[in-house]
C-alpha positions in Angstrom: 0.0 0.0 0.0 1.4 3.4 -1.0 0.4 6.6 0.9 1.2 10.0 -0.6 2.6 12.8 1.6 0.4 15.7 0.7 0.6 18.2 3.6 4.0 18.2 5.2 6.0 21.0 3.4 9.4 19.5 3.6 8.3 16.1 2.4 5.3 17.0 0.2 5.2 14.7 -2.9 7.1 11.8 -1.3 5.2 8.7 -0.4 5.2 6.0 2.3 5.0 2.4 1.2 3.7 -0.2 3.7 4.8 -3.8 3.3 2.4 -5.8 5.5 4.3 -9.1 4.9 7.7 -7.7 5.9 6.1 -5.3 8.4 8.2 -2.4 7.0 7.6 1.2 6.0 9.7 2.7 3.1 10.0 6.4 2.3 10.0 7.0 -1.5 11.3 10.1 -3.3 9.2 12.0 -5.8 10.7 9.7 -8.5 9.9 6.6 -6.6 13.5 6.0 -5.3 13.9 4.3 -1.9 15.1 6.8 0.6 15.0 4.5 3.6 13.2 1.6 5.2 12.2 0.9 8.8 10.6 -2.1 10.5 7.2 -1.3 12.1 8.9 -2.3 15.4 11.2 0.8 15.1 8.3 3.1 14.4 6.3 1.7 17.3 9.4 2.1 19.6 9.8 5.7 18.4 6.2 6.5 19.1 6.4 5.0 22.6 9.7 6.7 23.3 8.1 10.1 22.4 5.7 9.5 25.3 8.6 9.3 27.7 9.7 12.4 29.7 11.5 15.0 27.6 14.8 14.6 29.4 15.1 11.1 28.0 17.6 11.8 25.1 18.3 8.3 23.9 15.8 5.7 22.9 18.5 3.0 22.5 19.3 0.9 25.5 23.0 0.5 24.7 25.4 3.4 24.0 27.3 3.6 20.7 30.0 5.6 19.0 30.9 6.5 15.4 34.0 4.5 14.7 35.2 2.7 11.6 35.9 -1.0 12.1 36.5 -3.8 9.7 33.6 -6.2 9.4 32.8 -9.5 7.6 29.3 -10.8 7.5 27.5 -13.8 6.0 23.9 -14.7 5.3 22.3 -18.1 6.1 22.6 -18.9 2.4 26.4 -18.6 2.7 26.9 -15.3 0.9 29.9 -13.6 2.4 30.6 -9.9 2.4 33.4 -7.6 3.7 32.9 -4.0 4.5 33.4 -1.6 7.4 31.1 -0.5 10.2 30.7 3.2 10.6 29.3 2.9 14.1 29.2 0.3 16.9 27.6 -0.2 20.3 26.6 -2.8 22.7 23.4 -3.5 20.8 24.7 -3.7 17.2 26.5 -1.9 14.4 26.0 0.1 11.2 27.5 -1.7 8.2 28.3 0.5 5.2 26.9 -1.0 2.0 25.8 0.2 -1.4 23.5 -2.8 -1.5 22.0 -3.2 2.0 20.2 -6.5 2.7 16.5 -6.5 3.5 15.2 -5.8 6.9 15.0 -9.0 8.9 17.9 -10.8 7.2 19.8 -12.8 9.7 23.6 -12.5 9.7 26.7 -13.9 11.2 29.0 -10.9 11.8 32.8 -10.8 12.5 34.5 -7.5 13.4 37.7 -6.2 14.8 38.2 -3.4 17.3 41.1 -1.0 17.0 42.8 -2.1 20.3 43.4 -5.7 18.9 43.2 -5.5 15.0 44.2 -9.1 14.5 41.4 -10.5 16.8 38.1 -11.1 15.2 35.0 -11.0 17.4 31.9 -12.9 16.3 28.2 -12.2 16.8 24.8 -13.1 15.3 22.5 -10.3 14.3 19.6 -9.3 12.1 19.2 -6.3 9.8 17.0 -3.9 11.8 16.9 -1.0 9.3 18.4 0.1 6.0 19.5 3.4 4.6 19.9 3.0 0.8 21.4 6.5 0.4 23.7 8.6 2.6 21.7 11.1 4.7 22.2 13.5 7.6 22.4 10.7 10.0 24.5 8.2 8.1 27.3 9.4 5.9 27.1 6.4 3.6 24.4 4.0 2.6 24.1 0.8 4.7 22.2 -1.1 7.3 21.8 -1.2 11.0 22.4 -4.6 12.4 21.0 -5.5 15.9 23.0 -8.1 17.7 20.8 -11.2 18.5 23.6 -13.3 20.0 26.9 -12.0 21.2 29.2 -13.5 23.8 29.5 -11.6 27.1 33.3 -11.2 26.4 32.7 -9.7 23.0 30.0 -7.4 24.2 32.1 -6.3 27.2 35.0 -5.4 24.8 32.6 -3.3 22.7 31.2 -1.6 25.8 34.7 -0.9 27.2 35.6 0.7 23.9 32.5 2.8 23.7 32.9 4.0 27.3 36.6 4.9 26.6 35.6 7.0 23.6 32.7 8.8 25.2 33.7 12.3 26.5 34.0 12.5 30.3 31.0 14.1 31.9 28.5 12.8 29.4 26.2 9.9 30.1 26.7 6.6 28.2 
């Protein structure tokens, strides 16, 4: 189902496309190009988060940092990709890709942190959202991957790194 945006000045002419099978919402440009896709879960979470007190600045449960790390990932069908992640946190990472995989795709992910560049950490995850084009939030196209299974040691290493890179005096 496609819904035109007719009132909002900044987005007038664009449209929202609902995929009931995948439970996703896609924003389309005036020419029908995909500008981004979110799962319904993210939209619902955003709506519920907006009901929280105004001093709640972060809807995510885990802190994250913008940091470039090497990443390898594979699909259940055995397709293997190499790229870099432009951001990482205890809950997942953003993988840069000109051909992001569909929301819901399950992945096995391996990545290295800068303190031990020869040691690959492994996690399982799922594509939570995609950004087919660079925008004001992501400087390159790609996909947000939510960790679904990560060892306590690997998560601890990620969290230690995030905390070490956060400025002192700011909450993580």
